[in-house]
N, C-alpha and C positions, 0 to 999 in steps of 0.2 A: 155875723155870728156863724158858727159852724153848723153845717147841715147834719141832721141825724141820719145815720145810715143803718144798715142791717145789723152791724155789730152792736150798736147802741140798743137796738130792740132786743137782741139776744141777751145782752148784759142785764137789761131791765127785767126781762122774763126770768133769768136765772136768779136775780135778787128777789123777785116776787116769789118764786118757787121755794127758795131757801127760807124766806120769811114764813110762808105757809107751813113748811115742814117744822120749823122751830115752834110756831104757835101750836101745831098739832101735838108736838112732844110736850110742851108746857101744859096743855089741856090734859094730856094723858097723866102727867105727874100730879096735877091738881086732883084728878079723879081718884088717884091712889091715896089721897089725903096728904100729899107732900105740900110743904109751905115753900114757895119759891122766893128767893131773895128779891127778885125783881118786883114781886107783888107787894112785899112789905116795905121795900125801900123807896117806893114812889108815892108815899102818902105822908101822913103826920109822923109816922115812925122815922121817916127820912129826915124830917126837920129835927126831931129829937136826937137822932144819930149825929147830925151835923153839929148840934149844940153840946153834945157830950164832950167833956174835957179830955184832952190828951196829956200825957206826961210831958215833961220838958226834955226827956231823953228817950232814946230807943231802949226798950227793955232788954234787948240782946247785946248790942255792941256798945251802947252808951253814948253814941253821937248826940250832941245837943241839937235842939231845933235850929239854933243859929248856924251851927256847923253844917247841918243838912241843907238849909237854905243857901248857904254859901256855895254848896256844890251844884246849885241850880235845880234842886229837887223839890223845892217848895216846902210846905209844912210836913211834919211827921205824920204818919198814917195810922189809922185805927184798923184793927183787925179783930174779927170775931173769934174768940177762943173756941166756942162751940158754934159751928155754922148754924145759921137760921134754919136751913133745910133739915137740920138734925135736932131742932127744938131749942136752939140757942136764942136768947133774948136779943132783939135787934139793937137796943140802945142802952141796956143796963151796963153801967161802968164795970161791974164785976165780970161781964162777958166781953169786954173790950180790952185790947192789948195795944200799946203804942209801939210801933216799929218804924224804922227808917225805910225808905224805898228799897234799899238793897237787901236788908234782912227780910222784909215782907216778900220780895220776889223769891228769895232763897227758900222761905217757908213753903210757898206755893209750888215752886219748881222741884223741891227735893224732899222736904219733910212731911208735907201735908198728909200723904197717904198713910203715914205711920202713926199719926196722932200722938207724937212723942214730944210734948212740950218740954218736959224736964231735960231730956237728952238734947233737944234743940237749943235750949237756953244755955246749956253748959258746953256745947260743942265749940271747938276752937275754929 
C-alpha cells in the first residue's frame, strides 16, 4: 500500500474543518427555525418521497421515462415545487414535479432564484 504523507494529513484536516463548518452552519439554521432538507430526507419522509409516483414524462420537455433512460440518465427525477426549507411538503404529490435530468438542472442553474414556474414551463 501507499504510505500516508503530510499531504494526506492536510487533506484530511481540511475535510474535517469543512465538515465542522458545515455542521455549525446547519445548527445555526436549525436555531433560526429553518427546516433542512437533509434532516427531513434522511428518515421516514425519505422513504415516502422515494415511493411517491413520478409522471411518465418530463413536465417541461415531454421526454418519456424510456427516452430518458435511453440517454443513460436513469429514471425521471422528482423536484419539490416549494422547497422543504420554505415549508414545502417533502413527499406530497402536489408538491412534487417530474422533470428529466436536463430540465431539472436547468431549473436549478437558471430559473430557481426567480421562482417562476409558469415562465419556466412555457420557455422554449
